[in-house]
C-alpha positions as CSV (number, residue, x, y, z in Angstrom):
1,M,50.5,-5.0,-45.1
2,K,49.4,-1.8,-43.8
3,L,46.0,-0.2,-45.1
4,T,44.8,3.0,-45.0
5,G,42.3,4.5,-43.3
6,S,39.9,4.9,-46.3
7,Q,41.1,1.3,-47.8
8,I,39.8,-0.2,-44.3
9,R,36.5,1.7,-44.6
10,Q,36.0,0.3,-48.2
11,L,36.7,-3.1,-46.9
12,R,34.4,-2.8,-43.8
13,S,31.5,-1.9,-46.3
14,M,32.3,-4.9,-48.3
15,C,32.2,-7.2,-45.2
16,N,28.5,-6.3,-44.8
17,Q,27.5,-8.5,-47.4
18,L,29.6,-11.5,-46.4
19,K,28.8,-14.4,-44.6
20,P,31.2,-16.0,-42.5
21,T,33.0,-19.2,-44.0
22,V,35.6,-19.8,-41.2
23,S,34.4,-20.7,-37.9
24,I,36.9,-21.0,-35.2
25,G,35.9,-23.8,-32.3
26,K,37.3,-25.5,-29.5
27,A,40.1,-26.9,-31.7
28,G,41.3,-23.3,-31.8
29,V,42.9,-21.1,-34.4
30,E,45.4,-23.6,-35.4
31,A,42.8,-26.0,-36.8
32,V,41.3,-23.4,-39.3
33,V,44.6,-22.0,-41.0
34,A,44.7,-24.1,-44.0
35,S,41.0,-23.3,-44.9
36,T,41.5,-19.6,-44.1
37,E,44.9,-19.9,-46.4
38,E,42.6,-20.9,-49.3
39,D,39.6,-18.8,-48.7
40,L,42.1,-15.6,-48.5
41,E,43.7,-16.8,-51.7
42,A,40.5,-17.3,-53.3
43,H,38.4,-14.4,-52.1
44,E,41.1,-12.0,-50.5
45,L,38.5,-10.8,-47.9
46,V,37.2,-13.5,-45.4
47,K,34.8,-13.1,-42.5
48,C,34.9,-15.7,-39.6
49,T,33.3,-16.3,-36.4
50,V,34.2,-17.4,-33.1
51,Q,32.2,-19.9,-31.4
52,G,31.8,-19.7,-27.5
53,T,33.6,-23.3,-27.1
54,S,37.0,-21.8,-28.3
55,G,37.8,-20.2,-25.1
56,L,38.8,-17.1,-27.2
57,D,37.2,-13.7,-27.7
58,A,37.2,-12.4,-31.2
59,R,39.9,-9.8,-31.1
60,E,42.4,-12.5,-30.0
61,A,41.5,-15.0,-32.4
62,A,41.5,-12.4,-35.0
63,D,45.1,-11.0,-34.3
64,A,46.3,-14.7,-33.8
65,L,44.5,-15.8,-37.4
66,A,46.1,-12.7,-39.2
67,E,49.3,-13.3,-37.9
68,L,49.5,-17.2,-38.7
69,T,48.1,-16.3,-42.3
70,G,50.2,-12.9,-43.0
71,A,46.6,-11.0,-43.4
72,T,45.4,-7.8,-41.9
73,V,42.3,-7.6,-39.7
74,V,39.9,-5.4,-41.0
75,Q,37.0,-5.3,-38.6
76,V,36.0,-7.3,-35.3
77,I,32.2,-6.9,-34.1
78,G,31.0,-9.1,-31.6
79,H,32.0,-12.8,-32.3
80,K,32.7,-12.3,-35.7
81,F,35.8,-10.7,-37.4
82,S,37.2,-10.2,-41.0
83,I,40.6,-10.4,-42.3
84,Y,42.3,-9.3,-45.7
85,R,45.5,-10.5,-47.5
86,E,45.9,-9.7,-51.5
87,T,46.0,-13.0,-53.3
88,S,49.0,-14.3,-55.5
89,R,46.8,-15.9,-58.2
90,K,46.5,-14.8,-61.1
91,D,42.8,-16.1,-62.1
92,V,41.2,-14.2,-59.4
93,E,39.8,-10.7,-59.5
94,K,41.3,-8.9,-57.0
95,I,39.9,-6.2,-55.0
96,K,40.6,-2.6,-56.3
97,L,41.6,-0.5,-52.9
98,R,41.2,3.3,-52.9
């Protein structure tokens, strides 16, 4: 999904309030794909953190996880990053992008 500049700014502002729910450690990105899929379906916007033991920097981990889950990287700052994917569930309130 391709996001516009204003949509990315909107999602970035929403990321400030989030706490990381996915932590990537030495097991790598592949170990957290299933839990990230569940979080994306439930919340659409997910904040992740990369531990020093993973051997990846945040940009590499963000790109890899986004590719594996079909999400879009919203922001990468330090050891944290956020990804977004619209949910297919009907019972979840969707983020209204501008």
